[in-house]
N, C-alpha and C positions, 0 to 999 in steps of 0.2 A: 710183806711177803720176805723180806731179809731178815737175819738173825737180831737181837735184841744186842747194843753195844753198851759202853761204858758211858758215850757220847748222847744223849737223847737228842742231840742236835745231830747229830749224824743221821741216828735212825728214821729224825723227822724228814730232813734231807731225802735219804733214799727213797723213803715211802712216797714223797711226794713227786720226782720225777720218775718213778715206777707209777703212778696213777694217771701224770700226764701220755707215759706211752700207749695205758689202755682206754686214756679219751682220745688220743692220735687213731688208734683202733676202730674204737666207735664211729670216726668220722668217716674216716676208708670205708667201712664197712659198708656205713649208707650211702657213699656213693656207688659201691657196687650195687646196693640194693635200685637206687635209683635210675642205674645205666640197664639193669637187665628190664626194669619198668620201661625204659626208655623203648629197649628192642623190640619188646613184647605189646607195645601199643603203638608203634611205631609217631614217639612224640619226640617234637624237635623240644620244646620245652622241657621236658625229665631231661633229656640228654645237655641242654645249656644250663640247668643245675648243677650238674657233674661239673661241667666245666669251670662253673663259677667258684665251688667249695677247691677247686685246685689248689689254688694261691691260699689258702687258710691251713690246707696239709703243708704246702713246702714251707709256709714259715712256724710252724709247730714244729716242724723234724729241724730249722735251724735254731730256737727257742732252747729244744730239749739237748741240743749235743752242747747248745754255750754252757747250760747247768751243768752237762756233765761235767765239760771242760775245768767247768769253777771246782766243783767237788773233788776231782781227784788233783787239781791243784793245790788246793786247801787241805783236805783232807791223808792225800798220798795213802789210798788204801792196798789192803795187799790181801792176797790169797782170793777166798771166795768173794770179796767185796769188789777184788779189781773184775773179776770172771763176772759179775751181777755186770758192774759198768761197762764194761765191752758187749755182756750179751746186750743191754739196753741199746746201747749206742746202734750195733748192727740188726738188732729190731724195729727200731725207728727207723733205717736205710729202707729195711724189705716191705715195710708201711707207706711209706711214703713210692715206694714202686709199684705197691697193689692200687695206691691213689692214681701214679700213673697209666696202670694197665686201667682203670675205671673210664679215667678220663679218653683212654685210645678207643673203647667198646664205644662210649658216647659219639666221639669224632666218626667212628665208622656208619653208627646211625646212621646222625646226620648224611654222611654220603652217600648211602643205602635209600634214605628218604627221597634225596634231590635228586637221585636217579630217576625215581618215578617207578624203581622195580616192583612188581605186584606182589601184595600181601602174602601169597601161596610160598614166597622163602621160604624153606625150613627154618624158618629162626625161632620158633618156638621150642624146637628139640633140645636148644643149648641149654633152656633153665635147666636141666636137668642136670648136667657139668656144672652150670653159675651157681645151683642152688648147694652142689655139692663142695663146690670152693668157698662159698657164702658161707658156710656153717663150718668148713675147715678152721676158715679164717677166725671165726668164733671160738672155736674150741681151743685154737692156739691159743688165744689170747688168754682165755679162763687158766688155759695149762700154765701161762707165763706167770698170771697172777698168783697162785697155787705153788709154782715151780714144783709140778706135777710131771715127775720122769714116767710113770706108767700110760698117762695121758698122751705125751710127747711119741712116746712109742707107737699108740696108735695112730697118732696123727701122719708116722711117715706112713704106716701101711696103708690109711686112707689116701694116702696121693695118689696111690696106684690106680682106685677106681677113679678119679677124673682124666687120667693119661689112656685108661682103655677107652671112657666117651669119647674123649679129641678124638682118637684112633677113630670110632666107631663113625661119627661125625665128619671126619674128613672122606671117608669113602663115600658116605651117604651124597656130600655135598661133591664130589667128583663122577657121580653117576647122573646126579642133579644134569651137573655143565654138560656135560656128553647128550644127555637128550632136550636142552632146548640150548644153545650156543650164545642166546642174545642174552644169559642169564652169567653170564661167564663173572663180568665185572661187578655188580653187586655179590656175586658167590664167592668171589675173590673176596671182597669186605668182611662178608659173616666167615671167611678162612681166617681171616688177621684176626677177628673178633672171638672168634674159640680159641685162638694160641693165647689172645689175652686172660680168655679166663684158665686156659691150661696155668699160666705164668704164676694166677695169684696160687694157685693150689701149690706151686713149689715155693711160694714166698712163705706160706702158711708152715709147711716142711722145714724150708729153712727157721724160723723162728721154735719149732721144735725141736731140732737141733740145739738152739743156744741153749734150750732148757737143761736138754744134759748135760752141755759144758759147764753151764752155772753151779748144777748141783754133784757130778762125779767128776769134774775136773775134766773131761776128756773130750777132746776134737771129734762127733762121731760123723765129719763129713764125709761124703763119697766111700763109705764103708759097706760091709753089707751088713744084712738085718739081725742076722745068727749074732754077729760080734753086737751090733749093739743091744740087742738085749741081755747077753753077756756083761756089759757095762752097767749097765740101768739093775740088774741084778743084787 
């Protein structure tokens, strides 16, 4: 992923830590998939699998941060290399938080099941937003592996679709609760679950912004899309 250096050992270290980030990304992506399957199937077993994976995600985050600290201390990188290492650190933190959101979804699923709420709850309608969020994370990891700024811009635009799905689901859920007040408690669980899905999209968006930071040296957080596109061109 990074440019070649005079030190092949440095190249090897950068490649290794980048691979670890992608491995972590794959792990949290599998958490998301299991969490949504747990919701669609009302499966406590799948929800428990998501929770059981959380410790491994946390351990990987700590290991990657330790390796980054070692590389910075020994290599004293400058310019793009330093930006890459910073971006890797921030990407790792975002991936760990994606794992937290997946665990939150699993927790809400268990709560819904334990409440004895009927399967008529509009949980399957969350699949669209969940698939968008999971797909966006996958695209962000692929763009990170290639340091593809064009793909990064596309990801930033796609995040708006997840926000729209979330807003639409909230309106639908409010109507559902008004029609049957007995379902207010499990419906609130679904609301928090939907928010967790939206946050996954936000973390994918953050990763895309770090890609632009590495390649262009520009911090594009909290900036208008037209400015971001001008930076990338």
